[in-house]
C-alpha positions as CSV (number, residue, x, y, z in Angstrom):
1,M,9.7,11.5,14.5
2,Y,6.4,12.6,16.1
3,G,6.2,15.0,19.1
4,V,2.9,13.9,20.7
5,E,2.9,16.8,23.2
6,D,3.1,19.5,20.5
7,T,0.1,21.4,19.2
8,I,0.1,20.7,15.4
9,A,-1.3,22.6,12.5
10,A,-1.8,22.0,8.8
11,I,-3.9,23.0,5.8
12,S,-6.4,20.1,5.6
13,T,-8.0,20.9,2.2
14,S,-6.5,20.7,-1.2
15,L,-4.4,23.7,-2.3
16,G,-6.0,25.6,-5.1
17,E,-9.0,27.8,-5.7
18,G,-12.1,26.8,-4.0
19,A,-15.1,28.0,-2.0
20,I,-13.6,27.1,1.4
21,G,-10.3,26.0,2.9
22,I,-9.6,24.6,6.3
23,V,-6.6,25.1,8.6
24,R,-6.7,22.5,11.4
25,M,-5.0,22.5,14.8
26,S,-4.8,19.8,17.4
27,G,-3.3,19.9,20.9
28,A,-3.4,21.6,24.2
29,D,-2.6,25.1,22.8
30,A,-5.0,25.0,19.9
31,R,-7.6,27.1,21.6
32,R,-5.1,29.6,22.9
33,I,-3.5,30.1,19.5
34,A,-6.8,30.5,17.8
35,G,-7.8,33.1,20.4
36,N,-4.7,35.1,19.6
37,L,-5.7,35.3,15.9
38,F,-9.5,35.2,15.8
39,V,-11.6,38.3,16.3
40,P,-15.3,37.3,16.6
41,V,-18.1,39.6,15.4
42,Q,-19.7,39.1,18.8
43,R,-16.9,40.3,21.1
44,R,-17.5,37.8,23.8
45,L,-16.1,34.4,22.9
46,S,-17.4,31.5,25.1
47,W,-15.5,28.7,23.2
48,Q,-18.3,26.2,23.6
49,S,-17.4,22.8,22.1
50,H,-18.9,21.9,18.7
51,H,-20.0,25.4,18.0
52,L,-19.1,27.6,15.0
53,Y,-18.0,31.2,15.5
54,Y,-18.1,33.9,12.9
55,G,-15.4,36.6,12.6
56,H,-12.1,37.4,11.2
57,I,-8.5,36.2,11.4
58,V,-6.3,39.3,12.2
59,E,-2.6,39.6,12.2
60,P,-1.8,40.4,15.9
61,D,1.1,42.8,15.3
62,T,-0.4,45.0,12.6
63,G,-4.1,44.5,13.1
64,Q,-4.5,43.6,9.4
65,T,-7.5,41.4,8.6
66,I,-6.4,38.2,6.7
67,D,-9.8,36.7,6.0
68,E,-13.4,36.3,7.0
69,V,-13.8,32.9,8.7
70,L,-15.9,30.5,10.7
71,V,-14.0,28.9,13.6
72,G,-15.0,25.5,15.0
73,Y,-13.9,24.3,18.3
74,M,-14.0,20.6,19.5
75,Q,-13.1,20.1,23.1
76,S,-11.1,17.0,24.1
77,P,-11.9,14.1,24.2
78,H,-14.9,14.7,21.8
79,S,-12.8,15.3,18.6
80,Y,-11.1,13.4,15.8
81,T,-7.8,13.2,17.7
82,R,-9.3,13.2,21.2
83,E,-7.4,16.4,21.8
84,D,-8.6,20.0,21.6
85,V,-9.2,20.7,17.9
86,V,-9.7,24.0,16.2
87,E,-10.7,24.2,12.5
88,I,-10.5,27.6,10.8
89,N,-12.8,27.7,7.8
90,C,-11.7,30.4,5.4
91,H,-11.9,31.1,1.7
92,G,-10.2,28.5,-0.4
93,G,-7.4,30.6,-1.9
94,I,-3.8,29.5,-1.5
95,V,-2.6,32.8,-0.1
96,A,-5.2,33.1,2.6
97,L,-4.7,29.5,3.7
98,R,-0.9,29.9,3.9
99,R,-1.1,33.2,5.7
100,I,-3.4,31.7,8.4
101,L,-1.2,28.6,8.8
102,H,1.9,30.8,9.1
103,L,0.2,32.8,11.9
104,C,-0.7,29.6,13.7
105,L,2.9,28.4,13.5
106,R,4.2,31.7,14.6
107,E,2.0,31.6,17.7
108,G,3.4,28.3,18.8
109,A,2.0,25.4,16.8
110,R,4.2,23.0,14.8
111,Q,3.7,22.0,11.2
112,A,1.9,18.6,11.2
113,L,3.7,15.7,9.5
114,P,1.9,13.5,7.0
115,G,-0.9,11.6,8.7
116,E,-0.2,13.1,12.1
117,F,-3.8,13.9,13.0
118,T,-4.9,10.4,12.3
119,L,-1.9,9.0,14.1
120,R,-3.0,10.9,17.2
121,A,-6.5,9.5,16.8
122,F,-4.8,6.1,16.9
123,L,-2.5,6.8,19.8
124,N,-5.3,8.3,21.8
125,G,-7.5,5.2,21.3
126,R,-10.2,6.7,19.0
127,L,-9.2,4.4,16.1
128,D,-7.3,1.2,16.0
129,L,-4.6,0.8,13.3
130,S,-6.7,-0.9,10.7
131,Q,-9.4,1.8,11.1
132,A,-6.7,4.5,10.7
133,E,-5.5,2.9,7.5
134,A,-9.2,2.9,6.3
135,V,-9.1,6.7,6.5
136,L,-6.5,6.8,3.8
137,D,-8.4,4.2,1.8
138,I,-11.5,6.4,1.9
139,V,-9.5,9.4,0.6
140,R,-8.0,7.3,-2.2
141,A,-11.1,5.2,-3.1
142,K,-11.5,5.1,-6.9
143,T,-14.9,3.4,-7.1
144,D,-18.1,3.3,-5.1
145,L,-17.3,-0.3,-4.1
146,G,-13.8,0.5,-3.0
147,L,-15.3,3.3,-0.9
148,R,-17.9,0.9,0.6
149,H,-15.2,-1.5,1.6
150,A,-13.1,1.3,3.2
151,V,-16.0,2.5,5.2
152,G,-16.7,-1.0,6.4
153,Q,-13.1,-1.2,7.6
154,L,-13.4,2.2,9.3
155,E,-16.5,1.0,11.1
156,G,-14.4,-1.8,12.5
157,H,-15.7,-4.9,10.6
158,L,-12.2,-6.4,10.1
159,S,-11.0,-5.2,13.6
160,A,-13.9,-7.0,15.3
161,R,-13.0,-10.3,13.6
162,V,-9.3,-10.0,14.3
163,K,-9.7,-8.9,17.9
164,A,-12.1,-11.8,18.6
165,L,-9.6,-14.4,17.1
166,R,-6.7,-12.8,19.0
167,A,-8.7,-12.9,22.3
168,R,-9.3,-16.6,21.7
169,L,-5.6,-17.2,21.2
170,L,-4.7,-15.2,24.2
171,D,-7.1,-17.2,26.3
172,T,-5.5,-20.4,25.1
173,L,-2.0,-19.0,25.7
174,A,-3.0,-18.0,29.2
175,Y,-4.2,-21.6,29.9
176,L,-1.0,-23.1,28.6
177,T,1.2,-20.7,30.6
178,A,-0.8,-21.6,33.7
179,T,-0.1,-25.3,33.1
180,I,3.6,-24.6,33.1
181,D,3.5,-22.8,36.5
182,F,0.9,-25.0,38.3
183,T,0.3,-28.7,38.8
184,E,-2.4,-30.7,37.0
185,Q,-4.4,-30.8,40.2
186,E,-4.6,-27.0,40.3
187,I,-5.3,-26.5,36.6
188,P,-8.1,-28.7,35.2
189,F,-7.2,-30.3,31.8
190,R,-8.5,-28.6,28.7
191,D,-8.2,-29.8,25.2
192,I,-7.1,-26.8,23.1
193,S,-7.4,-28.6,19.7
194,P,-11.0,-27.3,19.0
195,D,-9.9,-23.7,19.8
196,L,-6.9,-23.9,17.5
197,A,-9.0,-25.6,14.7
198,E,-11.7,-22.9,14.9
199,V,-9.1,-20.0,14.8
200,R,-7.4,-21.6,11.8
201,E,-10.6,-21.9,9.9
202,N,-11.5,-18.3,10.6
203,L,-8.1,-17.2,9.4
204,R,-8.4,-19.2,6.3
205,E,-11.8,-17.6,5.6
206,L,-10.3,-14.1,6.0
207,L,-7.6,-15.1,3.5
208,R,-9.9,-16.8,1.1
209,N,-10.9,-13.6,-0.8
210,A,-8.0,-11.3,0.4
211,D,-6.5,-11.1,-3.1
212,R,-9.8,-9.9,-4.5
213,G,-10.1,-7.4,-1.7
214,I,-6.7,-6.0,-2.5
215,I,-7.8,-5.6,-6.1
216,Y,-10.9,-3.6,-5.0
217,R,-8.6,-1.3,-3.0
218,Q,-5.6,-0.9,-5.3
219,G,-7.2,-1.7,-8.7
220,V,-5.4,-3.3,-11.6
221,K,-3.4,-1.8,-14.6
222,A,-4.6,-2.9,-18.0
223,A,-2.3,-2.1,-21.0
224,I,-3.9,-1.8,-24.4
225,I,-1.3,-2.9,-27.0
226,G,-1.1,-3.8,-30.6
227,R,0.4,-2.7,-33.8
228,P,-0.5,0.7,-35.3
229,N,-4.0,1.4,-36.5
230,V,-5.7,-1.7,-35.1
231,G,-8.1,0.4,-33.0
232,K,-6.4,0.7,-29.6
233,S,-7.5,4.3,-29.0
234,S,-11.0,3.5,-30.3
235,L,-11.2,0.7,-27.7
236,L,-10.1,3.1,-24.9
237,N,-12.8,5.5,-26.0
238,A,-15.4,2.8,-26.2
239,L,-14.6,1.4,-22.7
240,L,-14.7,4.9,-21.2
241,R,-17.8,5.9,-23.2
242,T,-16.1,9.2,-24.1
243,N,-13.7,10.5,-26.7
244,R,-10.6,10.5,-24.5
245,A,-8.0,9.6,-27.2
246,I,-7.6,11.1,-30.7
247,V,-8.6,8.6,-33.4
248,T,-7.6,9.0,-37.1
249,P,-7.0,6.6,-40.0
250,I,-3.3,7.6,-39.9
251,P,-1.1,4.9,-38.3
252,G,1.0,6.1,-35.4
253,T,-1.5,8.8,-34.2
254,T,-0.8,7.8,-30.5
255,R,2.8,8.9,-29.7
256,D,2.6,8.5,-25.9
257,T,0.7,6.5,-23.3
258,I,-2.7,7.7,-22.2
259,E,-4.0,6.6,-18.8
260,E,-7.6,6.8,-17.6
261,T,-9.4,4.9,-14.8
262,L,-12.5,2.8,-15.5
263,S,-14.8,1.4,-12.8
264,L,-15.6,-2.1,-13.9
265,D,-18.3,-3.5,-11.6
266,G,-16.6,-1.8,-8.7
267,V,-13.0,-2.7,-9.6
268,P,-10.7,0.3,-10.5
269,V,-9.1,-0.6,-13.8
270,L,-6.3,1.8,-15.0
271,L,-6.5,1.6,-18.8
272,V,-3.2,2.5,-20.5
273,D,-3.5,3.3,-24.2
274,T,-0.1,2.8,-25.9
275,A,1.6,3.7,-29.1
276,G,1.5,1.0,-31.7
277,L,4.3,-1.5,-31.5
278,N,6.0,-1.1,-34.8
279,A,9.7,-2.0,-35.1
280,Q,10.0,-0.6,-38.6
281,T,9.5,3.1,-37.9
282,A,12.3,5.6,-38.4
283,D,10.4,8.4,-36.6
284,M,12.3,9.2,-33.4
285,V,9.2,10.4,-31.5
286,E,7.3,7.3,-32.5
287,Q,10.3,5.1,-31.3
288,L,10.2,6.9,-27.9
289,G,6.4,6.1,-27.8
290,I,7.1,2.5,-28.6
291,E,9.6,2.3,-25.8
292,R,7.1,3.6,-23.4
293,S,4.5,1.0,-24.7
294,R,7.0,-1.7,-23.9
295,L,7.5,-0.3,-20.4
296,A,3.7,-0.2,-19.9
297,L,3.4,-3.8,-21.1
298,Q,5.9,-4.9,-18.5
299,A,4.2,-3.0,-15.7
300,A,0.6,-4.2,-16.6
301,D,-1.4,-6.7,-14.5
302,V,-3.4,-7.7,-17.5
303,I,-2.9,-7.0,-21.2
304,L,-5.5,-6.3,-23.9
305,W,-3.9,-7.2,-27.2
306,V,-5.9,-5.6,-30.0
307,I,-5.8,-7.3,-33.4
308,D,-7.4,-6.0,-36.6
309,G,-9.8,-8.8,-37.5
310,S,-10.3,-7.3,-40.9
311,E,-6.8,-7.9,-42.0
312,P,-4.4,-10.9,-42.1
313,L,-2.0,-11.3,-39.2
314,T,1.3,-9.6,-39.9
315,E,4.9,-10.1,-38.7
316,A,4.3,-7.3,-36.2
317,D,1.4,-9.3,-34.7
318,Q,3.6,-12.4,-34.4
319,A,6.3,-10.3,-32.7
320,I,3.8,-9.0,-30.2
321,A,2.6,-12.6,-29.5
322,S,6.2,-13.6,-28.6
323,L,6.2,-10.8,-25.9
324,L,3.0,-12.1,-24.3
325,V,3.9,-15.7,-23.6
326,D,3.2,-16.5,-20.0
327,R,1.6,-13.1,-19.5
328,P,-2.1,-12.6,-18.4
329,A,-3.5,-11.4,-21.8
330,L,-6.8,-11.1,-23.5
331,I,-6.9,-11.2,-27.3
332,V,-9.3,-8.5,-28.5
333,V,-10.2,-9.1,-32.2
334,N,-11.5,-5.7,-33.3
335,K,-13.4,-4.5,-36.3
336,I,-16.0,-7.3,-36.5
337,D,-18.3,-4.9,-38.3
338,L,-16.0,-5.7,-41.3
339,P,-15.5,-9.2,-42.9
340,L,-13.3,-11.3,-40.5
341,I,-10.0,-12.3,-42.1
342,A,-7.5,-12.7,-39.3
343,Q,-6.8,-16.2,-38.2
344,V,-6.3,-16.1,-34.4
345,N,-7.1,-19.6,-33.3
346,G,-3.5,-20.6,-32.9
347,L,-2.4,-17.4,-31.0
348,L,-1.6,-17.7,-27.3
349,P,-3.7,-20.9,-26.6
350,E,-3.9,-20.0,-22.9
351,S,-5.4,-16.6,-23.5
352,R,-9.1,-15.9,-23.9
353,K,-10.4,-14.3,-27.1
354,V,-13.1,-11.6,-27.4
355,Y,-14.6,-10.4,-30.7
356,L,-15.9,-6.8,-30.8
357,S,-16.2,-3.6,-32.8
358,A,-14.9,-0.6,-31.0
359,L,-16.7,1.5,-33.6
360,T,-20.2,0.2,-33.0
361,G,-19.9,-1.2,-29.5
362,A,-20.8,-4.7,-30.5
363,G,-19.1,-7.3,-28.1
364,L,-18.0,-4.6,-25.6
365,P,-20.1,-6.1,-22.7
366,D,-18.5,-9.5,-23.4
367,L,-15.1,-7.9,-23.1
368,E,-15.9,-6.2,-19.8
369,R,-17.3,-9.5,-18.4
370,T,-14.2,-11.4,-19.6
371,L,-11.8,-8.9,-18.2
372,L,-13.6,-9.0,-14.9
373,D,-13.3,-12.8,-14.8
374,V,-9.6,-12.6,-15.5
375,V,-9.0,-10.0,-12.8
376,L,-11.2,-11.5,-10.1
377,G,-11.5,-15.1,-11.1
378,T,-14.5,-16.9,-12.7
379,G,-17.6,-16.9,-10.6
380,M,-16.6,-13.9,-8.4
381,T,-19.1,-11.1,-8.1
382,A,-18.7,-7.6,-6.8
383,D,-21.4,-8.2,-4.2
384,D,-19.0,-10.3,-2.2
385,A,-17.3,-8.1,0.3
386,P,-13.8,-9.3,1.4
387,L,-12.8,-8.0,4.8
388,V,-9.1,-8.0,4.0
389,N,-8.1,-5.5,1.4
390,S,-4.5,-4.7,2.4
391,L,-1.4,-6.6,1.5
392,R,0.0,-5.8,5.0
393,H,-3.1,-7.3,6.7
394,K,-3.0,-10.4,4.4
395,Q,0.7,-11.1,5.3
396,A,0.0,-10.6,9.0
397,I,-2.9,-13.1,8.8
398,E,-0.8,-15.6,6.9
399,R,1.9,-15.4,9.5
400,A,-0.7,-15.9,12.3
401,L,-2.2,-18.9,10.4
402,N,1.3,-20.5,10.1
403,H,2.0,-20.1,13.8
404,V,-1.4,-21.5,14.8
405,A,-0.8,-24.5,12.5
406,A,2.6,-25.0,14.0
407,A,1.1,-24.8,17.5
408,A,-1.6,-27.3,16.7
409,H,1.0,-29.7,15.2
410,S,3.1,-29.4,18.4
411,Y,0.1,-30.0,20.6
412,D,-1.0,-33.0,18.6
413,S,2.6,-34.4,18.8
414,G,2.7,-34.1,22.6
415,W,5.2,-31.3,22.8
416,P,5.7,-29.4,26.1
417,A,3.4,-26.5,26.7
418,D,6.3,-24.0,26.7
419,C,7.1,-24.9,23.1
420,I,3.5,-24.5,22.0
421,T,3.3,-21.0,23.7
422,I,6.1,-19.7,21.5
423,D,4.0,-20.1,18.3
424,L,0.7,-18.9,20.0
425,A,2.5,-15.7,21.2
426,A,3.9,-15.1,17.7
427,A,0.3,-15.6,16.2
428,C,-1.1,-13.1,18.7
429,D,1.7,-10.6,17.8
430,A,0.9,-11.0,14.1
431,L,-2.8,-10.3,14.6
432,G,-1.9,-7.4,16.9
433,E,0.0,-5.8,14.0
434,I,-3.3,-5.4,12.2
435,T,-5.1,-3.6,15.0
436,G,-2.1,-1.9,16.5
437,E,-2.0,-3.8,19.7
438,H,1.5,-5.0,18.8
439,V,3.2,-2.5,16.5
440,S,6.6,-0.9,16.2
441,D,7.4,2.7,15.8
442,S,9.0,2.1,12.4
443,L,5.8,0.4,11.1
444,L,3.7,3.4,12.3
445,E,6.0,5.8,10.5
446,T,5.8,3.7,7.3
447,I,2.0,3.6,7.4
448,F,1.3,7.2,8.3
449,S,3.9,8.7,5.9
450,N,1.6,7.6,3.1
451,F,-1.1,10.1,4.3
452,C,-1.3,13.6,3.1
453,I,-0.4,16.4,5.4
454,G,-3.5,17.6,7.3
455,K,-5.2,14.3,7.6
């Protein structure tokens, strides 16, 4: 899929109007291609590494000036990819960027595939695989805390732990392999139980808060549901501290789902405001909105069921309750600024209840704290920083832990060394999948295909 000998080129900034745009090239021919297109103001071009040069991109055949640019050159190996890299900084218009990219391709570069620059950084040893994945996490970070965790992974915090544990297992594996080939007189006895126990405990520690780390990275989806006119859109606006959704006294104002992301103590929460669940409507558009509300409910990680506390419960409320059995739901009793009439004590006994007024904001901090407890678990705080924030990493560590546990059991049971080495080798391979020391081409393609082109 990837031709590592090619010189690649891509637009590395978002398409659209902007102050600047960047066309990036990486590979052995990057400087030659740039030299064919770039006319510096100072006619002598020395191509010193990590210098910017001012001039113009000119179409070689016609002499037409395409744009006024700054060209940066980074000589191998002191670049992002550890190859020669040229970055052409032009104005941020779509036409100029595409014209310059087209000229680079015409002069011999190849269009970069998604994530190919970062893939080359990995293949050339500048980043390990978990650090390369952190690059994408930084681009996609939805909160300051998510960004902080991604930067920590880019700096190698997880890699250092995983590599140390893998080195410990490899040392144990080398000892056991030697005992197979040599006599007891040649290889002094060594009890490997303490090594295996320590590795197991470290792997358990990494897994302990992995689910929370994944939440910080990916966020959660919270669907706001309820019958018409109970204050769902008002609650969305109150949580966002802005008037995002239209609010009127007329039931059925919301006809479609509205999605906005809230940073809740560092956790990205995608709030989905839905149309009121009302089975009695004859309005076709409202029926379509209700169907989308049901789909949003099914896809949600947590549900905020809004009830009008100033009115008795209705058949529609009871019908909604039946949809939420065994679902992670919070019952939000709204309109406490009015006399409380609704009897909610018997509803969804396993679900927590919060009383608030979306109009005045009373009770809103309590809802936010309760929602965070439901998402992260009671007692968790955003100050704790899990090292594992990827499902792929979590699954690899779980496999490694299972293999180490099996190896420890075999050793304690007196099994031959060659049987124990099978599990230890598998554990090393699993940890190597995190850092890229043991990884298949198909896994690399899967990971880097999620990147944008130009990164």
